[in-house]
TORTI-120079 format. One record per residue (C-alpha): residue in three letters; residue number from 1; y, z, x. Coordinates in nm, 4 decimals. Last residue first. Layout:
<sites>
resn  resi  yy  zz  xx
Ala  NUM  Y  Z  X
...
</sites>
This chain:
<sites>
resn  resi  yy  zz  xx
Ser  350  6.4812  -4.2212  -0.4307
Val  349  6.1730  -4.3989  -0.2829
Glu  348  6.2335  -4.5793  0.0434
Gly  347  6.0932  -4.9019  0.1933
Thr  346  5.8236  -5.0509  0.4022
Leu  345  5.5295  -5.2676  0.3421
Val  344  5.3340  -5.3721  0.6596
Val  343  5.0886  -5.6631  0.7257
Val  342  4.7764  -5.6266  0.9285
Arg  341  4.5431  -5.9140  1.0105
Met  340  4.1679  -5.9054  1.0122
Pro  339  3.8701  -6.1300  1.1075
Val  338  4.0885  -6.3268  1.3451
Asp  337  3.8694  -6.5208  1.5700
Pro  336  3.5452  -6.5055  1.3659
Ser  335  3.7400  -6.5996  1.0500
Ile  334  3.5645  -6.4850  0.7314
Thr  333  3.8816  -6.2902  0.6295
His  332  4.0089  -5.9348  0.6038
Val  331  4.3739  -5.8441  0.5155
Tyr  330  4.4630  -5.4745  0.5858
Ile  329  4.7781  -5.3428  0.4362
Glu  328  4.9835  -5.0916  0.6292
Arg  327  5.2248  -4.8784  0.4420
Ile  326  5.5514  -4.7320  0.5718
Phe  325  5.7358  -4.5016  0.3515
Arg  324  6.0740  -4.3229  0.3422
Gly  323  6.1208  -4.0446  0.0901
Lys  322  6.0365  -3.9559  -0.2707
Gln  321  5.6888  -3.9634  -0.3930
Glu  320  5.5261  -4.1746  -0.6660
Ala  319  5.6703  -4.5262  -0.6294
His  318  5.3767  -4.7308  -0.7466
Phe  317  5.3557  -5.0399  -0.5178
Val  316  5.2260  -5.3567  -0.6801
Gly  315  5.0617  -5.6309  -0.4921
Arg  314  5.0194  -6.0021  -0.3971
Ile  313  4.8592  -6.1466  -0.0923
Tyr  312  4.9766  -6.5070  -0.1190
Ser  311  4.8870  -6.8852  -0.0569
Thr  310  4.9751  -7.1684  0.1651
Glu  309  4.7921  -7.4937  0.2314
Gly  308  4.7660  -7.6699  0.5706
Pro  307  4.3875  -7.6318  0.5870
Arg  306  4.2363  -7.5361  0.2398
Val  305  4.2696  -7.1781  0.0890
Pro  304  3.9186  -7.0847  -0.0429
Gln  303  3.9246  -6.9417  -0.3966
Asn  302  3.9559  -6.5807  -0.5117
Pro  301  4.3073  -6.5593  -0.3611
Trp  300  4.4262  -6.1999  -0.3075
Lys  299  4.5214  -5.9097  -0.5329
Leu  298  4.6362  -5.5669  -0.4270
Glu  297  4.7251  -5.2298  -0.5964
Ile  296  4.9164  -4.9868  -0.3938
Cys  295  4.9799  -4.6117  -0.4696
Ser  294  4.6056  -4.5508  -0.4476
Cys  293  4.6581  -4.5128  -0.0680
Ser  292  4.3876  -4.6550  0.1747
His  291  4.5167  -5.0074  0.1656
Glu  290  4.3159  -5.3113  0.0958
Ala  289  4.2821  -5.6981  0.1097
Lys  288  3.9356  -5.8325  0.0921
Thr  287  3.7217  -6.1442  0.1646
Ile  286  4.0122  -6.3880  0.2163
Val  285  3.8386  -6.7331  0.2614
Leu  284  3.9957  -6.9892  0.4756
Asp  283  3.8910  -7.3484  0.4631
Lys  282  3.8539  -7.5278  0.8050
Lys  281  4.0807  -7.6727  1.0706
Gly  280  4.3136  -7.3720  1.1085
Thr  279  4.6791  -7.3008  1.0258
Asn  278  4.6028  -7.1836  0.6672
Lys  277  4.9342  -7.0501  0.5610
Phe  276  5.0452  -6.6972  0.4472
Glu  275  5.2881  -6.5520  0.1996
Phe  274  5.3098  -6.1825  0.1595
Ser  273  5.3907  -6.0592  -0.2012
Phe  272  5.5670  -5.7762  -0.3732
Thr  271  5.5932  -5.5997  -0.7041
Tyr  270  5.7703  -5.2522  -0.7287
Asp  269  5.6609  -5.0091  -0.9939
Thr  268  5.8786  -4.7261  -1.1101
Gly  267  5.8228  -4.3418  -1.1088
Lys  266  6.0740  -4.2827  -0.8272
Ala  265  6.3480  -4.5390  -0.8003
Ile  264  6.2999  -4.7995  -0.5216
Met  263  6.5449  -4.8560  -0.2398
Gly  262  6.4647  -5.1417  -0.0004
Cys  261  6.1303  -5.3178  -0.0345
Glu  260  6.1168  -5.4488  0.3305
His  259  5.8161  -5.6619  0.3757
Thr  258  5.6755  -5.6829  0.7321
Lys  257  5.4419  -5.9517  0.8641
Gln  256  5.6492  -6.2371  0.7507
Leu  255  5.5394  -6.6050  0.7280
Phe  254  5.1841  -6.4822  0.7672
Ala  253  4.9530  -6.6933  0.9867
Tyr  252  4.6108  -6.8419  0.9476
Asn  251  4.2990  -6.9390  1.1517
Ile  250  3.9500  -7.0740  1.1037
Ser  249  3.8616  -7.2889  1.3996
Asp  248  3.5978  -7.5594  1.3975
Asn  247  3.7810  -7.8171  1.5693
Gly  246  3.8898  -7.5871  1.8500
Asn  245  4.2082  -7.3784  1.8590
Gly  244  4.0231  -7.0475  1.7909
Ala  243  4.2971  -6.8037  1.8616
Pro  242  4.6451  -6.9241  1.9670
Val  241  4.7758  -6.6965  2.2461
Gln  240  5.0603  -6.4933  2.1031
Gly  239  5.3851  -6.5360  2.2835
Gly  238  5.4204  -6.7366  2.6013
Lys  237  5.4214  -6.4494  2.8435
Tyr  236  5.0502  -6.4069  2.8999
Phe  235  5.0121  -6.0568  3.0614
Thr  234  5.1442  -5.8886  3.3619
Ile  233  5.0183  -5.5289  3.4212
Asn  232  5.2720  -5.2587  3.4928
Asp  231  5.2784  -5.1229  3.1374
Ile  230  4.9018  -5.0771  3.1449
Leu  229  4.8472  -4.7079  3.1240
Asp  228  5.1966  -4.6380  2.9828
Gly  227  5.0656  -4.4195  2.6833
Tyr  226  4.6967  -4.5045  2.6417
Ile  225  4.5689  -4.2846  2.3770
Leu  224  4.8878  -4.1840  2.1907
Lys  223  5.0298  -4.5388  2.2039
Asp  222  4.6902  -4.6659  2.0942
Ala  221  4.6988  -4.4410  1.7795
Pro  220  5.0385  -4.5829  1.6901
Thr  219  4.8900  -4.9325  1.7217
Phe  218  4.9445  -5.1401  2.0317
Glu  217  4.8785  -5.5163  2.0211
Pro  216  4.6900  -5.6305  2.3203
Arg  215  4.8828  -5.8471  2.5695
Glu  214  4.7416  -6.1953  2.5451
Leu  213  4.5376  -6.3039  2.8368
Gln  212  4.6481  -6.5540  3.0976
Ala  211  4.7935  -6.2890  3.3241
Ile  210  4.4511  -6.1325  3.3451
Trp  209  4.3105  -6.4616  3.4857
Gly  208  4.5601  -6.4422  3.7604
Gly  207  4.4168  -6.1033  3.8708
Asp  206  4.2461  -6.2634  4.1590
Gln  205  4.3676  -6.0011  4.4119
Lys  204  4.0098  -5.9624  4.5228
Gly  203  4.0703  -5.6684  4.7574
Asp  202  3.7934  -5.4587  4.5914
Ala  201  4.0504  -5.1793  4.5016
Glu  200  4.2980  -5.4451  4.3648
Gly  199  4.0425  -5.6032  4.1358
Leu  198  3.9133  -5.2640  4.0398
Arg  197  4.2525  -5.1419  3.9174
His  196  4.3459  -5.4640  3.7308
Ala  195  4.0019  -5.5014  3.5706
Leu  194  4.0118  -5.1332  3.4735
Tyr  193  4.3451  -5.1547  3.3151
Ile  192  4.2416  -5.4740  3.1334
Asn  191  3.9230  -5.2932  3.0119
Tyr  190  4.1275  -4.9986  2.9011
Pro  189  4.3972  -5.1731  2.6994
Tyr  188  4.1727  -5.3957  2.4796
Val  187  4.0488  -5.7504  2.5246
Ala  186  3.7300  -5.8435  2.3363
Ile  185  3.3820  -5.9742  2.4166
Ala  184  3.4737  -6.2010  2.7178
Val  183  3.6764  -5.8998  2.8419
Ser  182  3.3526  -5.6982  2.8643
Glu  181  3.1927  -5.9422  3.1110
Lys  180  3.4970  -5.9150  3.3345
Val  179  3.4604  -5.5353  3.3140
Leu  178  3.0866  -5.5568  3.4163
Gly  177  3.1776  -5.7679  3.7269
Tyr  176  3.4409  -5.5262  3.8322
Ala  175  3.1984  -5.2335  3.8246
Ala  174  2.9562  -5.4097  4.0444
Lys  173  3.2289  -5.4913  4.3030
Thr  172  3.3842  -5.1354  4.2744
Gln  171  3.0750  -4.9390  4.3602
Gly  170  3.2628  -4.6354  4.4685
Glu  169  3.0604  -4.3878  4.2645
Lys  168  3.3576  -4.3282  4.0336
Met  167  3.3870  -4.7074  3.9923
Leu  166  3.0149  -4.7216  3.8936
Leu  165  3.0761  -4.4682  3.6170
Tyr  164  3.3701  -4.6536  3.4881
Ala  163  3.1853  -4.9894  3.4873
Lys  162  2.8992  -4.8243  3.3078
Met  161  3.1438  -4.6997  3.0305
Asn  160  3.3123  -5.0389  3.0332
Leu  159  3.0000  -5.2353  2.9725
Ser  158  2.8606  -4.9946  2.7161
Ile  157  3.1989  -4.9945  2.5306
Leu  156  3.1985  -5.3694  2.4822
Lys  155  2.8220  -5.3867  2.3924
Lys  154  2.8674  -5.1196  2.1285
Tyr  153  3.1821  -5.2943  2.0033
Glu  152  2.9762  -5.6230  1.9676
Ser  151  2.7314  -5.4237  1.7371
Thr  150  3.0337  -5.2747  1.5365
Ser  149  3.1721  -5.6339  1.4815
Ile  148  3.4635  -5.7850  1.6744
Pro  147  3.8368  -5.8601  1.6361
Leu  146  3.9394  -5.4974  1.7385
Arg  145  4.1835  -5.2913  1.5459
Phe  144  3.9801  -4.9664  1.5809
Met  143  4.0548  -4.8079  1.2527
Glu  142  4.0931  -5.1068  1.0198
Arg  141  3.8283  -5.3109  1.1861
Phe  140  3.5824  -5.0299  1.1710
Val  139  3.6561  -4.9512  0.8125
Tyr  138  3.5708  -5.3026  0.7252
Glu  137  3.2428  -5.2936  0.9214
Asp  136  3.1412  -4.9671  0.7695
Ile  135  3.0586  -4.6980  1.0317
Gly  134  2.7345  -4.5866  1.1894
Ile  133  2.4456  -4.3446  1.2136
Lys  132  2.1289  -4.4429  1.0341
Lys  131  1.9914  -4.6348  1.3268
Leu  130  2.0352  -4.3203  1.5281
Asp  129  1.7424  -4.1567  1.3470
Asp  128  1.6968  -3.7732  1.4114
Val  127  2.0761  -3.7169  1.3966
Leu  126  2.1094  -3.5418  1.0654
Tyr  125  2.4803  -3.4505  0.9683
Asn  124  2.3954  -3.3404  0.6198
Arg  123  2.4784  -3.5303  0.3089
Asn  122  2.3305  -3.8560  0.4507
Asn  121  2.4564  -4.1889  0.5696
Pro  120  2.5061  -4.0691  0.9331
Phe  119  2.8519  -4.0724  1.0865
Gly  118  3.0146  -4.2762  1.3669
Phe  117  2.8777  -4.3952  1.6917
Ala  116  2.5489  -4.5217  1.8057
Leu  115  2.3525  -4.6222  2.1231
Leu  114  2.6455  -4.6733  2.3619
Asn  113  2.4965  -4.7525  2.7034
Gly  112  2.6216  -4.5253  2.9724
Glu  111  2.3163  -4.4912  3.1833
Lys  110  2.1828  -4.1638  3.0318
Asp  109  2.1862  -4.3087  2.6832
Phe  108  2.4993  -4.2739  2.4758
Phe  107  2.5725  -4.1206  2.1369
Tyr  106  2.9431  -4.0960  2.0086
Pro  105  3.0996  -3.8533  1.7545
Phe  104  3.4601  -3.8735  1.6214
Pro  103  3.6747  -3.5850  1.5123
Phe  102  3.9404  -3.7277  1.5433
Ala  101  4.0780  -4.0732  1.5106
Pro  100  4.1422  -4.3938  1.6876
Cys  99  3.8794  -4.3629  1.9698
Lys  98  3.9485  -4.6555  2.2143
Val  97  3.6026  -4.5925  2.3616
Ile  96  3.7154  -4.5971  2.7258
Gln  95  4.0499  -4.4274  2.6483
Thr  94  3.8836  -4.1404  2.4722
Ile  93  3.6377  -4.1031  2.7562
Asp  92  3.9101  -4.0959  3.0244
Lys  91  4.1264  -3.8473  2.8345
Leu  90  3.9646  -3.5277  2.9587
Ala  89  4.2115  -3.4439  3.2403
Pro  88  4.5070  -3.5065  3.0006
Asp  87  4.3811  -3.2161  2.7767
Ser  86  4.5026  -3.2632  2.4224
Thr  85  4.2328  -3.5300  2.3696
Asn  84  3.9660  -3.2449  2.3922
Ala  83  3.6358  -3.4129  2.4821
Lys  82  3.3383  -3.2218  2.3667
Tyr  81  3.0223  -3.2887  2.5755
Cys  80  2.6679  -3.2507  2.4820
Ile  79  2.3793  -3.3285  2.7312
Tyr  78  2.1176  -3.4428  2.4846
Asp  77  1.7534  -3.4043  2.3866
Arg  76  1.7019  -3.0356  2.3329
Asn  75  2.0538  -2.9122  2.2473
Leu  74  2.1238  -3.2109  2.0286
Ile  73  1.7919  -3.2220  1.8552
Thr  72  1.7981  -2.8430  1.7776
Thr  71  2.1613  -2.8601  1.6635
Thr  70  2.0634  -3.1391  1.4174
Ala  69  1.7646  -2.9737  1.2616
Asn  68  1.9518  -2.6488  1.2345
Val  67  2.2466  -2.7897  1.0417
Ser  66  2.5221  -2.5213  1.0442
Asp  65  2.6449  -2.6158  1.3909
Ile  64  2.7272  -2.9706  1.2755
Arg  63  2.9302  -2.8452  0.9906
Lys  62  3.1028  -2.5888  1.2282
Gln  61  3.2020  -2.8902  1.4457
Phe  60  3.3362  -3.0841  1.1504
Val  59  3.5473  -2.7946  1.0321
Asp  58  3.7009  -2.7485  1.3799
Cys  57  3.7749  -3.1165  1.4103
Asn  56  3.9249  -3.1214  1.0592
Gly  55  4.1794  -2.8716  1.1637
Cys  54  4.3022  -3.0899  1.4555
Ala  53  4.5420  -2.9204  1.6982
Thr  52  4.2517  -2.8476  1.9417
Asp  51  4.1654  -3.2194  1.9389
Ser  50  3.8319  -3.3864  1.9144
Ile  49  3.5965  -3.6406  2.0613
Leu  48  3.2392  -3.5262  2.0354
Val  47  3.0225  -3.6882  2.3043
Phe  46  2.6401  -3.6672  2.2867
Val  45  2.4647  -3.7859  2.6130
Lys  44  2.1033  -3.8718  2.6458
Lys  43  1.8627  -3.6752  2.8626
Asn  42  1.6486  -3.7497  3.1685
Glu  41  1.7507  -3.4140  3.3447
Lys  40  1.9023  -3.5787  3.6370
Arg  39  2.0257  -3.8782  3.4501
Ala  38  2.1952  -3.6477  3.1976
Gln  37  2.3488  -3.4353  3.4739
Ala  36  2.5042  -3.7480  3.6372
Phe  35  2.6216  -3.8536  3.2909
Ile  34  2.8070  -3.5220  3.2401
Asp  33  2.9576  -3.5402  3.5891
Glu  32  3.1043  -3.8722  3.5139
Ile  31  3.2572  -3.7189  3.1928
Arg  30  3.4451  -3.4717  3.4046
Gly  29  3.4080  -3.1000  3.3184
Thr  28  3.2747  -2.9043  3.0316
Lys  27  2.9396  -2.8820  2.8695
Tyr  26  2.8896  -2.8159  2.4993
His  25  2.6035  -2.6048  2.3559
Val  24  2.5598  -2.6889  1.9824
Pro  23  2.5260  -2.3724  1.7711
Glu  22  2.1893  -2.2048  1.7238
Thr  21  2.1295  -2.1907  1.3526
His  20  1.9717  -1.8875  1.1727
Cys  19  1.7981  -1.9864  0.8530
Ser  18  1.4552  -1.8923  0.9903
Leu  17  1.5983  -1.5549  1.0913
Leu  16  1.7310  -1.4888  0.7457
Leu  15  1.3978  -1.5707  0.5917
Leu  14  1.2326  -1.3370  0.8180
Phe  13  1.4731  -1.0572  0.7134
Pro  12  1.4168  -1.1382  0.3431
Ile  11  1.0407  -1.1135  0.3906
Leu  10  1.0379  -0.8022  0.5902
Cys  9  1.0798  -0.5602  0.2997
Ile  8  0.7940  -0.7151  0.1107
Leu  7  0.5712  -0.6982  0.4272
Leu  6  0.6571  -0.3310  0.4610
Tyr  5  0.5667  -0.2559  0.1018
Lys  4  0.2262  -0.4304  0.1417
Met  3  0.1564  -0.2373  0.4610
Ile  2  0.2429  0.0900  0.2809
Met  1  0.0007  0.0046  -0.0025
</sites>
C-alpha cells in the first residue's frame, strides 16, 4: 500500500521531468571558429541571427527552447551560434547572408554549404527534417530583394560562405574563384566586396569586370547591414544595366517608380496607378502585386501585356492613420531577369 502511494506521488514529478527542456547552447566568438569546431566535431552549424533590441528575437528564442525535440537535435547535431547584429564584431555572417530581418535561422553543413533557412511549416519549431524548413518564394523576393529563387540563394550563400572561410585561412586564390562563381548567380553587396578585397589580396588587379556590374540597389535593411562596405568600389556608370537584352528577354519599366499622393484626409480613399511598359521581346505576365498593409488594395492586368504595350498597376489607399506614410508595393512577374520590381506610394494623411 505504501509503495502504491509513493508511485502515485511520484507520477506528477516524473511528468514534470519529462517535460523539462534543455535550452539551446549557443557558442560565442568568430563565425570562422564556429565552422572550425563543427569540422572538428563533425557537426552542422545552426545560426540564429538576432538583435538585443529586438523583442521578437527573445520571444523566438524562448519558443525554440520550449520544444524539447528541437533543442535535443540542435544541441546534439549542431554547433549553435547566435549572431547579435548590434555587435560590429559579429556582422560578418549577417552581411554574408544579406539577412533582412530578425530573428532569422540558418542551417549549414560543416563546410559552409547552406542547407536550409527560414521557418518550418508546422506549429512547433521542429527541425528533424530540413526539407520542411523554408520561406515562400514571393516573401523571399520581397524581403531579400534578389532576382533569384530560394534554391539559387542557397547556392549563392554557400559559395560566399566557403569563400569567406577560405579567405580567413589565407587561401585567397580559391576564395576568389568561388566569389566569381557567385556573381554569376546574383550581384549583392557582400560578394562584390569579397571580390574586390580578394582580387587585391591575390595581386590580380583584374577588377575591371566589377566595374561592368550594376551597383546593387540598397534597401533600408541593406544600409543597416552593409553601411559603407562597398562605397569605394567602382561600378557601371552608365545607369542601370539592361537585363535580358536577348531575343527571348522579358522586361518592363515603370514610367515612375514613386507616386506622391499629397495630402489625404483621414477616413477617405485615394485611388492611384503606376503605368508600366513592356520593353522586352516577349509577352509580360504580372503574377501578383501586393503590399503587406491592409490599407492598400491592388489590381493588376489579368492578361499578358504584349511587347511595346503599356498597362497599369491600380490601387486604392485607405487613409486610416494620420501622418506621413511610405508604402512599398511589390510587383511580381514571370521574367527570369526581373522577377520583381518595387514601386513606392508616399503621401500624408491629415
